[in-house]
C-alpha positions in Angstrom: 113.7 150.4 87.6 117.1 147.9 88.6 117.8 144.5 88.0 117.1 143.7 91.5 113.9 145.5 91.9 112.8 143.7 89.0 113.4 140.1 90.4 111.2 140.9 93.8 108.6 138.2 93.9 105.1 139.6 93.8 103.4 140.8 96.9 100.8 138.4 98.8 98.1 140.4 98.1 95.4 137.5 99.4 97.5 137.0 102.4 97.6 133.3 101.6 101.0 133.0 103.0 101.4 135.7 105.7 99.1 136.7 108.3 97.0 139.8 107.2 98.3 143.1 108.8 96.3 145.1 110.8 95.8 148.0 108.3 94.6 145.4 105.9 91.9 144.1 107.7 88.4 144.4 106.7 86.2 147.1 109.3 83.8 145.5 111.8 80.7 146.5 110.5 81.7 144.4 106.9 82.5 141.3 108.9 79.1 141.6 111.1 77.1 141.5 107.6 78.9 138.3 106.5 78.4 136.7 109.7 74.5 137.7 109.7 74.5 135.8 106.4 76.1 132.7 108.1 72.6 131.3 109.3 71.5 131.1 105.9 72.9 128.2 104.3 71.7 125.5 102.7 72.1 122.7 105.7 70.3 125.1 107.8 67.4 125.3 105.1 67.6 121.1 104.6 67.7 120.8 108.7 64.4 123.2 109.0 62.4 121.6 106.0 63.3 118.0 107.5 62.0 119.4 111.1 59.2 121.0 109.9 57.8 118.6 106.7 58.4 119.3 102.9 55.8 120.7 101.0 53.1 120.9 104.3 53.7 117.3 104.8 54.5 115.7 108.4 57.7 116.8 110.0 59.8 115.0 112.5 57.8 113.0 114.9 59.4 114.5 118.4 57.5 116.7 120.8 58.2 120.7 120.1 60.0 121.2 123.3 62.6 118.2 122.5 63.0 119.5 118.9 63.6 123.1 120.3 66.6 121.9 122.8 68.0 119.7 119.8 68.3 123.0 117.7 69.8 125.1 120.5 72.3 122.4 121.4 73.3 122.2 117.7 73.1 125.8 117.3 75.1 126.4 120.6 77.7 124.1 120.0 77.9 125.9 116.1 78.0 129.4 117.7 80.9 128.4 120.1 83.3 127.1 117.4 82.8 129.7 114.6 83.2 132.3 118.1 86.4 130.4 118.8 87.5 130.6 114.8 87.1 134.2 114.8 88.9 134.8 118.0 92.1 132.7 116.3 91.8 134.6 113.3 91.6 138.2 114.8 94.5 137.5 117.2 96.9 135.8 115.1 95.7 137.4 111.4 95.8 134.1 109.8 93.8 133.0 106.7 91.7 129.6 107.0 94.5 128.1 104.9 97.1 128.8 107.5 95.0 128.2 110.3 94.2 124.8 108.7 98.1 124.1 108.3 98.4 124.6 112.2 95.3 122.5 112.7 95.8 119.6 110.4 99.8 120.0 109.4 101.4 120.7 106.3 100.1 117.6 104.3 96.8 117.4 106.2 95.3 120.9 105.3 95.1 119.6 101.7 92.2 117.8 102.7 90.1 120.8 103.8 91.4 122.5 101.3 90.8 120.3 98.4 87.4 120.1 99.3 87.0 123.8 99.5 88.8 124.2 96.4 86.3 121.8 94.6 83.4 123.7 95.7 85.1 127.1 94.7 85.9 125.7 91.2 82.7 123.9 90.7 80.7 127.1 91.6 82.9 129.4 89.4 82.4 126.8 86.5 78.7 127.2 86.9 78.6 131.3 87.2 80.7 131.3 84.1 78.1 129.2 82.2 75.0 131.4 83.6 77.2 134.4 82.7 77.2 133.3 79.1 73.3 133.1 79.6 73.2 129.4 79.9 70.3 128.3 82.1 69.6 124.7 82.0 73.1 122.7 83.0 73.2 119.0 83.1 75.9 117.7 85.4 77.2 114.2 85.1 79.8 113.2 87.7 82.3 110.9 87.7 84.2 110.5 91.1 82.5 109.7 94.5 84.6 112.1 96.5 83.4 115.2 93.8 79.5 114.6 94.9 79.3 116.7 98.2 81.0 119.8 96.7 79.2 119.7 93.5 75.9 119.3 95.2 77.1 121.9 97.6 78.1 124.5 94.5 74.8 123.7 92.7 72.7 124.5 95.8 74.7 128.0 96.3 74.5 129.0 92.8 70.3 128.1 92.8 69.9 130.2 95.8 71.4 133.1 93.6 70.0 132.3 90.2 66.8 130.7 91.0 65.9 131.2 87.5 68.7 128.3 86.5 67.9 124.6 86.4 70.7 122.2 87.5 70.1 118.3 87.0 72.8 116.2 88.5 73.9 112.7 87.9 75.9 112.1 91.2 76.5 108.5 90.9 75.9 106.9 87.4 77.6 103.9 88.7 74.6 103.2 91.1 72.0 103.3 88.7 73.6 102.0 85.1 73.0 97.8 86.6 69.3 98.6 86.2 69.6 99.5 82.7 71.5 96.5 81.8 69.3 93.9 83.3 69.6 91.1 86.0 72.7 88.8 85.6 74.7 91.1 83.5 77.2 91.9 86.5 78.6 88.7 88.5 78.2 90.5 92.0 77.3 93.4 93.7 75.8 95.0 90.8 79.4 95.6 89.3 80.2 98.3 92.1 83.3 98.8 93.9 86.0 101.0 93.6 88.0 99.4 90.7 85.5 96.5 90.6 83.8 94.7 87.8 81.9 97.9 86.8 84.9 100.2 86.4 87.6 97.8 85.5 85.1 97.1 82.3 84.9 100.6 81.3 88.5 101.1 81.6 89.3 97.9 79.5 86.9 99.2 76.7 88.6 102.8 76.7 92.2 102.0 77.6 92.8 98.5 77.6 96.5 99.3 77.6 96.1 100.2 81.4 94.4 97.3 82.4 96.0 93.7 83.6 93.2 91.1 84.8 96.3 89.1 85.9 97.0 91.5 89.0 93.1 91.3 89.7 91.8 90.0 92.7 88.6 89.9 94.6 88.1 92.4 97.7 84.3 92.7 98.5 83.2 94.1 101.8 80.7 92.0 102.6 79.9 93.7 106.2 79.7 96.7 104.8 77.3 96.0 102.3 75.1 93.6 104.6 74.8 96.8 107.1 74.5 99.2 103.7 71.4 97.8 102.9 70.2 100.2 105.7 72.6 102.7 106.3 75.5 104.0 104.8 78.8 102.9 106.6 81.7 105.6 106.2 84.3 103.3 106.1 88.1 104.0 105.4 89.2 102.2 102.5 92.0 100.7 104.3 89.4 99.0 106.6 88.0 96.9 103.9 90.9 96.5 101.3 94.4 95.6 101.4 94.9 97.5 97.8 92.8 100.3 97.7 90.3 98.4 95.5 86.7 96.8 96.1 84.5 94.3 94.4 85.4 91.9 91.9 87.2 93.0 88.8 88.1 89.7 87.7 84.8 89.4 86.0 85.5 92.3 83.9 85.8 92.5 80.0 86.1 94.7 77.6 82.4 93.7 75.9 80.8 94.6 79.3 82.6 98.2 79.5 81.5 99.0 76.0 77.8 98.0 76.8 77.9 99.9 80.0 79.1 103.1 78.0 76.3 102.7 75.6 74.0 102.3 78.6 75.7 105.4 80.1 75.4 108.0 77.0 71.8 106.7 76.5 70.9 107.6 80.1 72.4 111.0 79.9 71.0 111.9 76.4 67.6 110.2 77.5 67.4 112.2 80.5 68.4 115.6 78.5 65.7 115.0 75.8 63.2 114.4 78.7 64.1 117.6 79.9 64.2 119.4 77.0 60.3 117.8 76.2 59.0 119.9 79.7 61.4 123.2 78.9 63.0 122.2 82.2 60.3 122.6 84.1 59.6 121.1 87.2 58.2 123.3 90.0 54.6 122.6 90.5 54.4 126.6 91.0 55.2 127.1 87.4 
């Protein structure tokens, strides 16, 4: 083999950067099998359970005819969207990543790809643990943006491995306040992106990264008020001039140390409680 041949780049076997040629595309019957399973996703099961009523309880209090119309409209919209995606992919031969690049731009495509990457990574981690015969998995999450991908990944893995029990701590910052008592935090129960709680923990772990002289209060009061009933899906630029929320001016290393101790106690106590029951929770067992 000459030097020129050795220097050639490896072929794009997964067609992540080039269209899939006709001779490399999968046959129609395999695609049909995939799309038949498309309807069996966790979101559809959740919606059906909510409409029908969980555990034999009361469902949504709408007339059956209205529910049927709503489901038909929703499924119809989904059918049109997925059908158009299929037509575009068939005509162009482009993968989802490349289609996202055309739809969102070279930079914008990172958003859907990031979510899919986190989902795929989480699934791979869970599958690896299961491959080593680990059937009890505790998942503490440290970032709000990871909640949705981690939840979806765990539910997908649960469908494939019903015997696996996965305990999820999606937002420790929302439950830690109740373990520290009233008055521990000055405002908003210490919440916020870079607020009192997060800044306190960082001061306890890496004080060299903190400069409270630059801290400023940026409390999204309207979102907090409305959030007592529903969650406002705001953009950070709408409620903060710097990307931070809450009031880090009340933060301290002492508070951070107590928060860390409480968080370790929460995780360890939860695992001990699960161990005492053999991680059993299903009433059918």
